[in-house]
PyMOL commands that place a pseudoatom at each C-alpha (Angstrom):
pseudoatom trace, name=CA, resn=MET, resi=1, chain=A, elem=C, hetatm=0, pos=[354.002, -143.479, 200.526]
pseudoatom trace, name=CA, resn=VAL, resi=2, chain=A, elem=C, hetatm=0, pos=[351.120, -143.853, 198.259]
pseudoatom trace, name=CA, resn=ALA, resi=3, chain=A, elem=C, hetatm=0, pos=[348.774, -142.641, 200.925]
pseudoatom trace, name=CA, resn=GLU, resi=4, chain=A, elem=C, hetatm=0, pos=[350.918, -139.226, 201.220]
pseudoatom trace, name=CA, resn=LYS, resi=5, chain=A, elem=C, hetatm=0, pos=[350.923, -138.728, 197.533]
pseudoatom trace, name=CA, resn=ILE, resi=6, chain=A, elem=C, hetatm=0, pos=[346.968, -139.134, 197.273]
pseudoatom trace, name=CA, resn=PRO, resi=7, chain=A, elem=C, hetatm=0, pos=[346.184, -135.857, 199.159]
pseudoatom trace, name=CA, resn=GLY, resi=8, chain=A, elem=C, hetatm=0, pos=[348.397, -133.795, 197.042]
pseudoatom trace, name=CA, resn=TRP, resi=9, chain=A, elem=C, hetatm=0, pos=[347.039, -135.329, 193.775]
pseudoatom trace, name=CA, resn=ILE, resi=10, chain=A, elem=C, hetatm=0, pos=[343.520, -134.654, 195.069]
pseudoatom trace, name=CA, resn=GLU, resi=11, chain=A, elem=C, hetatm=0, pos=[344.366, -131.176, 195.942]
pseudoatom trace, name=CA, resn=ARG, resi=12, chain=A, elem=C, hetatm=0, pos=[345.854, -130.463, 192.607]
pseudoatom trace, name=CA, resn=LEU, resi=13, chain=A, elem=C, hetatm=0, pos=[342.714, -131.858, 190.921]
pseudoatom trace, name=CA, resn=LEU, resi=14, chain=A, elem=C, hetatm=0, pos=[340.148, -130.358, 192.823]
pseudoatom trace, name=CA, resn=LEU, resi=15, chain=A, elem=C, hetatm=0, pos=[341.637, -126.847, 193.882]
pseudoatom trace, name=CA, resn=PRO, resi=16, chain=A, elem=C, hetatm=0, pos=[340.932, -125.426, 190.501]
pseudoatom trace, name=CA, resn=ARG, resi=17, chain=A, elem=C, hetatm=0, pos=[337.558, -126.708, 190.312]
pseudoatom trace, name=CA, resn=LEU, resi=18, chain=A, elem=C, hetatm=0, pos=[336.784, -125.461, 193.841]
pseudoatom trace, name=CA, resn=THR, resi=19, chain=A, elem=C, hetatm=0, pos=[338.197, -122.079, 192.904]
pseudoatom trace, name=CA, resn=ALA, resi=20, chain=A, elem=C, hetatm=0, pos=[336.079, -121.992, 189.959]
pseudoatom trace, name=CA, resn=ILE, resi=21, chain=A, elem=C, hetatm=0, pos=[333.027, -122.947, 191.854]
pseudoatom trace, name=CA, resn=GLU, resi=22, chain=A, elem=C, hetatm=0, pos=[333.787, -120.170, 194.578]
pseudoatom trace, name=CA, resn=GLY, resi=23, chain=A, elem=C, hetatm=0, pos=[334.078, -117.598, 191.718]
pseudoatom trace, name=CA, resn=GLU, resi=24, chain=A, elem=C, hetatm=0, pos=[330.676, -118.799, 190.357]
pseudoatom trace, name=CA, resn=LEU, resi=25, chain=A, elem=C, hetatm=0, pos=[329.172, -118.547, 193.765]
pseudoatom trace, name=CA, resn=ARG, resi=26, chain=A, elem=C, hetatm=0, pos=[330.567, -115.163, 194.177]
pseudoatom trace, name=CA, resn=ALA, resi=27, chain=A, elem=C, hetatm=0, pos=[329.070, -114.064, 190.826]
pseudoatom trace, name=CA, resn=VAL, resi=28, chain=A, elem=C, hetatm=0, pos=[325.690, -115.568, 191.752]
pseudoatom trace, name=CA, resn=ASN, resi=29, chain=A, elem=C, hetatm=0, pos=[325.933, -113.584, 195.234]
pseudoatom trace, name=CA, resn=ALA, resi=30, chain=A, elem=C, hetatm=0, pos=[326.686, -110.547, 193.331]
pseudoatom trace, name=CA, resn=ARG, resi=31, chain=A, elem=C, hetatm=0, pos=[323.693, -110.981, 190.916]
pseudoatom trace, name=CA, resn=MET, resi=32, chain=A, elem=C, hetatm=0, pos=[321.411, -111.921, 193.885]
pseudoatom trace, name=CA, resn=ASP, resi=33, chain=A, elem=C, hetatm=0, pos=[322.638, -108.538, 195.465]
pseudoatom trace, name=CA, resn=SER, resi=34, chain=A, elem=C, hetatm=0, pos=[321.949, -106.600, 192.310]
pseudoatom trace, name=CA, resn=ILE, resi=35, chain=A, elem=C, hetatm=0, pos=[318.542, -108.294, 192.057]
pseudoatom trace, name=CA, resn=ASN, resi=36, chain=A, elem=C, hetatm=0, pos=[317.601, -107.463, 195.583]
pseudoatom trace, name=CA, resn=ALA, resi=37, chain=A, elem=C, hetatm=0, pos=[318.685, -103.919, 195.280]
pseudoatom trace, name=CA, resn=ARG, resi=38, chain=A, elem=C, hetatm=0, pos=[316.414, -103.603, 192.052]
pseudoatom trace, name=CA, resn=ILE, resi=39, chain=A, elem=C, hetatm=0, pos=[313.604, -105.257, 194.146]
pseudoatom trace, name=CA, resn=ASP, resi=40, chain=A, elem=C, hetatm=0, pos=[314.196, -102.679, 197.033]
pseudoatom trace, name=CA, resn=SER, resi=41, chain=A, elem=C, hetatm=0, pos=[314.194, -99.736, 194.435]
pseudoatom trace, name=CA, resn=THR, resi=42, chain=A, elem=C, hetatm=0, pos=[310.955, -101.223, 192.855]
pseudoatom trace, name=CA, resn=ASN, resi=43, chain=A, elem=C, hetatm=0, pos=[309.394, -101.501, 196.198]
pseudoatom trace, name=CA, resn=GLU, resi=44, chain=A, elem=C, hetatm=0, pos=[310.478, -97.817, 197.122]
pseudoatom trace, name=CA, resn=LYS, resi=45, chain=A, elem=C, hetatm=0, pos=[308.746, -96.680, 193.715]
pseudoatom trace, name=CA, resn=ILE, resi=46, chain=A, elem=C, hetatm=0, pos=[305.609, -98.669, 194.321]
pseudoatom trace, name=CA, resn=GLU, resi=47, chain=A, elem=C, hetatm=0, pos=[305.190, -97.204, 197.869]
pseudoatom trace, name=CA, resn=SER, resi=48, chain=A, elem=C, hetatm=0, pos=[305.847, -93.557, 196.454]
pseudoatom trace, name=CA, resn=LEU, resi=49, chain=A, elem=C, hetatm=0, pos=[303.126, -94.320, 193.882]
pseudoatom trace, name=CA, resn=ARG, resi=50, chain=A, elem=C, hetatm=0, pos=[300.768, -95.704, 196.492]
pseudoatom trace, name=CA, resn=ASN, resi=51, chain=A, elem=C, hetatm=0, pos=[301.330, -92.475, 198.680]
pseudoatom trace, name=CA, resn=GLU, resi=52, chain=A, elem=C, hetatm=0, pos=[300.858, -90.302, 195.454]
pseudoatom trace, name=CA, resn=THR, resi=53, chain=A, elem=C, hetatm=0, pos=[297.597, -92.154, 194.649]
pseudoatom trace, name=CA, resn=ARG, resi=54, chain=A, elem=C, hetatm=0, pos=[296.437, -91.856, 198.089]
pseudoatom trace, name=CA, resn=ILE, resi=55, chain=A, elem=C, hetatm=0, pos=[296.936, -88.138, 198.196]
pseudoatom trace, name=CA, resn=GLU, resi=56, chain=A, elem=C, hetatm=0, pos=[295.285, -87.943, 194.638]
pseudoatom trace, name=CA, resn=ILE, resi=57, chain=A, elem=C, hetatm=0, pos=[292.101, -89.858, 195.804]
pseudoatom trace, name=CA, resn=SER, resi=58, chain=A, elem=C, hetatm=0, pos=[292.049, -87.755, 198.930]
pseudoatom trace, name=CA, resn=GLY, resi=59, chain=A, elem=C, hetatm=0, pos=[291.931, -84.636, 196.922]
pseudoatom trace, name=CA, resn=VAL, resi=60, chain=A, elem=C, hetatm=0, pos=[289.300, -86.026, 194.631]
pseudoatom trace, name=CA, resn=ARG, resi=61, chain=A, elem=C, hetatm=0, pos=[287.354, -86.842, 197.613]
pseudoatom trace, name=CA, resn=MET, resi=62, chain=A, elem=C, hetatm=0, pos=[287.590, -83.347, 198.857]
pseudoatom trace, name=CA, resn=GLU, resi=63, chain=A, elem=C, hetatm=0, pos=[286.590, -81.980, 195.429]
pseudoatom trace, name=CA, resn=ILE, resi=64, chain=A, elem=C, hetatm=0, pos=[283.463, -84.288, 195.465]
pseudoatom trace, name=CA, resn=ALA, resi=65, chain=A, elem=C, hetatm=0, pos=[282.692, -83.296, 198.898]
pseudoatom trace, name=CA, resn=SER, resi=66, chain=A, elem=C, hetatm=0, pos=[282.890, -79.446, 197.848]
pseudoatom trace, name=CA, resn=LEU, resi=67, chain=A, elem=C, hetatm=0, pos=[280.851, -80.164, 194.615]
pseudoatom trace, name=CA, resn=LYS, resi=68, chain=A, elem=C, hetatm=0, pos=[278.151, -81.859, 196.888]
pseudoatom trace, name=CA, resn=THR, resi=69, chain=A, elem=C, hetatm=0, pos=[278.135, -79.038, 199.131]
pseudoatom trace, name=CA, resn=GLY, resi=70, chain=A, elem=C, hetatm=0, pos=[277.643, -76.538, 196.239]
pseudoatom trace, name=CA, resn=LEU, resi=71, chain=A, elem=C, hetatm=0, pos=[274.867, -78.734, 194.716]
pseudoatom trace, name=CA, resn=ASP, resi=72, chain=A, elem=C, hetatm=0, pos=[273.148, -78.884, 198.165]
pseudoatom trace, name=CA, resn=TYR, resi=73, chain=A, elem=C, hetatm=0, pos=[273.164, -74.982, 198.178]
pseudoatom trace, name=CA, resn=ARG, resi=74, chain=A, elem=C, hetatm=0, pos=[271.797, -74.816, 194.680]
pseudoatom trace, name=CA, resn=PHE, resi=75, chain=A, elem=C, hetatm=0, pos=[269.119, -77.228, 195.268]
pseudoatom trace, name=CA, resn=GLU, resi=76, chain=A, elem=C, hetatm=0, pos=[268.164, -75.368, 198.511]
pseudoatom trace, name=CA, resn=ALA, resi=77, chain=A, elem=C, hetatm=0, pos=[267.991, -72.310, 196.441]
pseudoatom trace, name=CA, resn=ILE, resi=78, chain=A, elem=C, hetatm=0, pos=[265.657, -73.948, 193.841]
pseudoatom trace, name=CA, resn=ASN, resi=79, chain=A, elem=C, hetatm=0, pos=[263.530, -75.404, 196.590]
pseudoatom trace, name=CA, resn=THR, resi=80, chain=A, elem=C, hetatm=0, pos=[263.028, -71.925, 198.009]
pseudoatom trace, name=CA, resn=ARG, resi=81, chain=A, elem=C, hetatm=0, pos=[262.151, -70.569, 194.569]
pseudoatom trace, name=CA, resn=LEU, resi=82, chain=A, elem=C, hetatm=0, pos=[259.802, -73.266, 193.934]
pseudoatom trace, name=CA, resn=ASP, resi=83, chain=A, elem=C, hetatm=0, pos=[258.054, -72.473, 197.398]
pseudoatom trace, name=CA, resn=SER, resi=84, chain=A, elem=C, hetatm=0, pos=[257.691, -68.982, 196.417]
pseudoatom trace, name=CA, resn=ILE, resi=85, chain=A, elem=C, hetatm=0, pos=[256.162, -69.869, 193.186]
pseudoatom trace, name=CA, resn=GLU, resi=86, chain=A, elem=C, hetatm=0, pos=[253.794, -72.366, 194.746]
pseudoatom trace, name=CA, resn=LYS, resi=87, chain=A, elem=C, hetatm=0, pos=[252.739, -69.335, 197.148]
pseudoatom trace, name=CA, resn=ARG, resi=88, chain=A, elem=C, hetatm=0, pos=[252.054, -67.262, 194.022]
pseudoatom trace, name=CA, resn=ILE, resi=89, chain=A, elem=C, hetatm=0, pos=[249.939, -69.725, 192.129]
pseudoatom trace, name=CA, resn=PRO, resi=90, chain=A, elem=C, hetatm=0, pos=[246.763, -69.175, 194.232]
pseudoatom trace, name=CA, resn=VAL, resi=91, chain=A, elem=C, hetatm=0, pos=[247.112, -65.437, 194.058]
pseudoatom trace, name=CA, resn=ILE, resi=92, chain=A, elem=C, hetatm=0, pos=[247.727, -65.753, 190.204]
pseudoatom trace, name=CA, resn=GLU, resi=93, chain=A, elem=C, hetatm=0, pos=[244.597, -68.218, 189.926]
pseudoatom trace, name=CA, resn=GLU, resi=94, chain=A, elem=C, hetatm=0, pos=[242.512, -65.576, 192.100]
pseudoatom trace, name=CA, resn=LEU, resi=95, chain=A, elem=C, hetatm=0, pos=[243.840, -62.567, 189.764]
pseudoatom trace, name=CA, resn=THR, resi=96, chain=A, elem=C, hetatm=0, pos=[242.703, -64.564, 186.606]
pseudoatom trace, name=CA, resn=ALA, resi=97, chain=A, elem=C, hetatm=0, pos=[239.301, -65.381, 188.057]
pseudoatom trace, name=CA, resn=LEU, resi=98, chain=A, elem=C, hetatm=0, pos=[238.874, -61.636, 188.818]
pseudoatom trace, name=CA, resn=LYS, resi=99, chain=A, elem=C, hetatm=0, pos=[239.949, -60.506, 185.299]
pseudoatom trace, name=CA, resn=ILE, resi=100, chain=A, elem=C, hetatm=0, pos=[237.302, -63.019, 183.938]
pseudoatom trace, name=CA, resn=LYS, resi=101, chain=A, elem=C, hetatm=0, pos=[234.675, -61.542, 186.160]
pseudoatom trace, name=CA, resn=ILE, resi=102, chain=A, elem=C, hetatm=0, pos=[235.636, -57.918, 185.358]
pseudoatom trace, name=CA, resn=ALA, resi=103, chain=A, elem=C, hetatm=0, pos=[235.486, -58.908, 181.633]
pseudoatom trace, name=CA, resn=ASP, resi=104, chain=A, elem=C, hetatm=0, pos=[232.143, -60.442, 182.017]
pseudoatom trace, name=CA, resn=ILE, resi=105, chain=A, elem=C, hetatm=0, pos=[230.848, -57.393, 183.985]
pseudoatom trace, name=CA, resn=GLU, resi=106, chain=A, elem=C, hetatm=0, pos=[232.260, -55.041, 181.310]
pseudoatom trace, name=CA, resn=LYS, resi=107, chain=A, elem=C, hetatm=0, pos=[230.425, -57.162, 178.655]
pseudoatom trace, name=CA, resn=ARG, resi=108, chain=A, elem=C, hetatm=0, pos=[227.277, -56.962, 180.462]
pseudoatom trace, name=CA, resn=MET, resi=109, chain=A, elem=C, hetatm=0, pos=[227.518, -53.208, 180.965]
pseudoatom trace, name=CA, resn=ALA, resi=110, chain=A, elem=C, hetatm=0, pos=[228.224, -52.495, 177.255]
pseudoatom trace, name=CA, resn=VAL, resi=111, chain=A, elem=C, hetatm=0, pos=[225.112, -54.504, 176.401]
pseudoatom trace, name=CA, resn=ALA, resi=112, chain=A, elem=C, hetatm=0, pos=[222.949, -52.372, 178.810]
for i in range(1, 112): cmd.bond("trace and resi %d" % i, "trace and resi %d" % (i + 1))
show_as sticks, trace
zoom trace
């Protein structure tokens, strides 16, 4: 008879504690689910930011390429102008030499 009374006694003693532990485990599981949901939300936000950053970087790269192309055209125009000036320099030098010779001839004619 004593053996039959022990399981009931153990059940009365342990059942409330097991129920309390079960409730705590459910609360822990609910917290973990909440944390997992927040982590998932954070991961989605991070992925969204990554995509936005990639798009922005791509746009910046395109703008840099466009600016580089514009600069290339401007440098080509400057090079063309410098080539033109370089071609004119000998002509200007020759004209200056002729002006000096003409001035020298005019001086001689004025003296004579």
